N, C-alpha and C positions, 0 to 999 in steps of 0.2 A: 547296102549295108543299112540296116534300119537305124532309126535316129536314137534309140537306147545305146546302140553299140559304138555311137560316135563319141568324142568327147570335143570339149571346146579346143579350137586349134587343131584340128586332126588334119593329116594327111588324107586326101581321098585316093586310094590305090586305083582307082578307075583312071586317073589322070597321068599313070606312070610314063604313058607314051610322049607325054609333052615335056620330060625332062630330059637334061643333058644324057648321054650316053653312059658316062661314068657312074652317076645316080642309078639310071634306069638298072644297070647291071648289078649294083650292090642291092637294091629294093628286091629284084628278082630272086636273088641269092637267100635274103631273108624271108621272102615267101616260102622259098623251096624248104628251108631247113627249120625256120621257126613258125611257120603257118599263119594263121590269120588272127591269132589274138592279141599280137604285139601291135602298138600303134607308133606313129611318127609325128610330129611337132611339123607344122607350116605346110601350105601348099606346095613350095619347092623344100622337101627335107635338107637339112643341114648336115654336110659330111664333115665331121670334125676329127682332127687327128692329133691335136695338142692343147694343152691347156696352161695358163701361167696367170696367177693372179685374178682379175676380174675379166680375162680375157679369154676366148677359144679361138683356134685356127683350122682353118680348113686346109685340105692339101696342097693349094697353091699358096699358102702362108697370110692369105686374109685374115685379119683379126675381126673378131665379132665382141662386142661388148655384152657381157653375160648379166642381164638385170632379173634373172630367173631363178638361177640352180644354186638354191641355198644347202645342197648337198656337202658342196665345196665351201663351206661357210667362212673358213679363213683364207680363201684363195685357192684356186687351182693348183694343184702340185707344190703346195706350200714346202719348202725345202726342209723345214723341221719336223714336218709330219712324214716326208719321205724318208729323212734320216732316221727318226726314230723306228719306222716300220722295218727299214733295211736292217739296222742294228739287231733290234729284237729278233727279226726272221734267221738271222744269221747265227744266233744265240740259243734259243729256244722256243718252239710254239707247241702247246700241248693242250689238254682238257683240263677242266677245272676239277677232277678229282686225285689231283696231287698238290702238295702244298706248293706255294709260291706267292713271291711278295707281291707281284705286280698287280693283280686284281685287286688285293686288298689297298694297295696305294691308291689305285684309281677310285675304288669304291669309297674311301675315306676323303679323297679330295672332291669327288662329285657330290657326296650327302653334305659336305661342308658348305656348299652353294644354295642348299635348301633348308626350309625350317627344320628346327629341331625335332619336332615330333616324328619327322621322317626319318627314321632311322636306318633302315637295310635297303641293300639294293639287290636286285636280280638280273642278270645279263641274257640277253639273245642276239640274233644278227640282224633283225631288221624290226622298224616301227610295227608293222603288221602281227609280228611275234609278240612284242611287247606289250599291244592292246588285247592280243589273244589272252596271253598269261594274265593280264589285270583283270579280265572278265572271269577267268578260274578264281582268282583269289577273291573278287568281289562276291561270286556265287557261294564259294566256300565260307566265307566270313558272315555273309548275310543272311544265308540259307533260302536265297530267292533267285529268281531267274529273270526277272524284268530289267531291260534297259532302256532308257530314255536319252535319244540323240536328237540333235537338230536336224532340220527337213532337207537340207542337201549336204549333209555330212560325209565326209571321208574318213575312215579310220583304218583300212587296210584290206589284205587280199586273202585272208585264210577264211575258211567257212564261217566263222564263228563272228568275225569281224566284218566280213562283207555283207553278212546278215544285220548288220548295224550302219550300213553306209548307204543310204538313200543316193548318192551321187552316182551310184551305178547305174541307176534307171530301173525301169520294170522286168528287164531280163535277169536282174538279181533280186529276187524277192526278198523283203524284209522278214526277220523272224516274226513269227506270232507273238513272241514275248517282247517285241521291240515296239516302243511308241516313240514319234516325232513330234516335235514343238517347233515353232516358228523361228527362224534366227532372229537375233535382237536389232531389228533393222530399224534405227531411228532415222534413217533418210526416207523412206517410203512411209513410215507411220510418225512424223513429227511431233504430232499432237498427244503422244502416249507417253507414258513413264516407262522407260526401257526396262528398269529394274524391276518395277511392279509387274508388267506385263509379262517378262520372261519369267518371273516367278509364279504367275497366275496359270501360265502354260504347262509349266513343269509340273504343279500341283495338279491341274487336269489331269496330265498325263499318268500321275501316280494313282489318282482316284479310278481312271479307267483301268489301269493294271489291275488294281485290288477288286474292282468291280468283276473282272473275267477271271478271278482266283488266282492271279499272278503275283507272288510276292515282289516288291521291287528289290533289285539288287544293286544299281549304279545308275548315276548321271554321269554321261560319258560325252563331254565338250573338247574341241580343239580351242584352246583360251583366245585364239585370235578369230575364230569362225572364218577359217580362210577359204573352205570350199564354198562356204555359205554366200561369200562375198566379201570377206574382211570386216569383222565389226569390233572396234577395239574400245569404243566409248559409249558410255561414260564409263571411266574407271569406278570398279566397285560394284557393278549391276550383277554379278554372279551370285554376291552373299546370299541372298534370298532364298535363291535356288538351291544352292547348297545345304542350307539349313532344312528346307523342305525334304530332300532326299534322305538326309540323315534321321528327320523325324518320321519318315517312314520305314526306317530299319536298312536304308541302302546307304552305299558310299559315293563319294565324289571322285571321279577319276579324271584328271587333268591331262588331257592329251596335250603334250609339248614337243611333239615330234616336228611341228612346224614352228611353233611358236618360242621354243625354248633356246639356250644358249646365246644370251645377249641380244636376241632377235627384236625386241622390241624397244631396245635402247635405255628404256628408263629402269627396267628390271633385267636381272638374267632370266628370269621365268617369266612366262604370260600371266600365270594366275596371281603372281605378287601383285600386279597391278589392281586386283579386286580384293585386295584384303583378307583373304580366304587362305587356309592351309587345306590342301586336298588330304585324301586319305591315301590316293595312289596317284603318282605321277609318271606317265609314260614318255619314251623319248627315242630317239632314232635319228636319221638324216644326217644332221651336221656334227654328230659326235665324233666321228673319226675322220671328218673332212674328205668323205668318198671311201674309205674303207669301212666294210659292213660291221658295225657294232651298234647295239641299241640296247635297252633296257626298261627298266622301272626301277622307282623307289617307293616304299611305302612304310605307313606305321608298323613299328615292330611286331604287333598284336596280330595284324592282318597277315602277315608273312609266317608268323609263328603258329598261327592258327592252321595255317594251309602245309606247312612243313612238318607238322606233327601227325599228317595223316599221309601225306603225298611225297615222294621223293622228286625232286627236280634235276634234270640234267638237261643240257642243250651243247651238243659235241663241240660247237666253235663259239658258242655265247661266253663271253669273258675269256677267250685265250689270250695270250700273252701279247702276241703282237696287236690284236685289237686294242687292249689295254694301253700298250704303248702309244699307240694312235690317238686315242681318247686322252691320254696325260697331255700329249704333245698339243692338243687343240686347247685344252684348259690353259695351258701355258702361254699359249700365243695370243688368246684372247685377253689374258692378264698384261703381257709384256707389252703388247701393241696397243692397249687401251682402245681396244675395239668395240667394247661397248657404249663408250662414250663417243667414238665415232659414229656407231648407229644411231646414237641419241642425236648429236648435232648434226650429222650430215643428212641423217632421215629428215629431220625438223626442215633442215635447207632444200632437200628435195621435194618436200610435202609444200613448202611455201610456193616453190616453183610451180609445181601443179596447181595450186590454187590461182596463180596469175594466169597459167593458160586457162582455167576454168572462166576467167572474167573476159578472156577474149575470145573462146570458143564455145559457142552454145552447145555444142555436143557433150560437153563435160557436165555432167548433172552432179555428181559428188565427188569429192576427193577425202579418203579416211584411211585410217590405220594407225601404226604407231612404229617409230624406229625405222627399220629397214624391212617393213612388211606394209606395202599400200595397197589400196585398193582405189581404182578409179573408175566410176561408173558412168557409162556412155548412153545417153538417152535421146532418142529423136525428137523429142517434145519434153521439154523441161516442165511445163505446167502437169502433164498427164505422166510424166515420167516414164515414156515408153521405151522400153529396152532397145537399144541400136546394136541389136545383134549383127546385121550383116555389115554394118560401118565398123564394128569393134574386130571383125575378121579382116576385112581391109586394111585397118590399120596396123594390127599384129604382123600381117604379112608384109606390108610396106616398109616396116621398121626392120624386119629380116633381112628385105632386100638391100636395106641402109646399113646393115651391120650391126643391128642392136636387137637383143633377143629378150623378149618377155612374152606373156601368155594371158590367158583370160580364165575366168572363174565364174561362178556363181551360177544360178539354176538357169537362167537365159544365155549365159556364155558373154554377156555383155559388160563385165568387170575386167578392166586390165589389172593383172595381178603382178606386182612388182615385189622382187624379193632378193636384192642384191647381196653379193658375199660382203662379210662386214668390212673389208678394207675399202669399200667403195668410196671414192673420193668426190669432192666438190667439183672436180675438173669432170668426172665420169658424169656426174649430175647435170652439169652443164650441157655436155654433148648429148645425153638422152632428151634432155628438155627442149634443147634447140632443133633437134632431129624431129621430135614429135610436134613441134610447132608447125614445121614444115610440111610435114604429112597432115596435118588436120587442115592447115591452109589451102593444100591441094586436094582435098576431097570434094 
């Protein structure tokens, strides 16, 4: 398998013979019926049969602390989400071409979390579909096709967004209309003004598009830059780049698929930390706590410009069961005070990693916001040399000790932590104590 076909923390199928017989059989069944495109995590893939709260369980009942799966944002199998799905499925599930209250109830609740200028919503099933639709809206509204993304961004799997996702590597070429800019990396470039530098790079990308006769349509960024390595600070650094794309006739698309729904703790949406109002906001993963619901919200003039020319229909997007799941998630975040928990426990967790960094030279940087942290591992702090092999060893050693996280970044040397919103201080202490032992054992 070529390097570009691999991902950080990927299982190598060539090692299947070293696994227990039960897992060998499952993997061979997968290969037979699913083919080669799917990937598994960890040197020894994890077989899970049940989830509850922040825990996953294998067939033998062994619990694993899940510090990675932000899809089940309010906790695996949350009983209120399960009940909402079951009740609505037993009542009605159909498409959006009939009148029904629940899609309107959900849209109104969702839009109430956003700035007033973002007044309309459209629903899909996945974040990839949401970003695909956002690009269609941006092209229609701006009259352009050029898209600017960061250098290791991931925005989805449809043809149009895969062409805007450098994280896939060279085997998935970028579109000729796509330009990349460096991530706002204040760790590796500490002497640069992050805001000024990011704005300058975006302006250079705009200039290059125009030089090649391509009209800019959108600046598309994940507002926590999660695939690039998690870059959250300093708050406000996006503002200049947003001004630049708008001055060029394009729009700003905030990809909140990973950063949204209280993830950053201080704000419900990642873009709010930067004091900007996007033209389009895309969302997915945590919306239904595992139920496939996604969508976007945008300025009404953008959706109206599209809708006046093109009819939109998505068979399952916005169906009543999905909307019931979405409403339940919003209720739980509010009723269980989960945004505040992400803020407080996230700060506690980050402080714990800072203490580990003072103890272990391998930790070069700790960054992020709320319940989305990136911990960069380096083999040489002065040179900031990416500790790729050590990162793989740590991730897999934690998996063997029943703690699940993964890695990200261009070199795959950044521990990626995105626990569910109910994650507690006790959970944080277990993670930090176990990681301390793993680092000491290297």
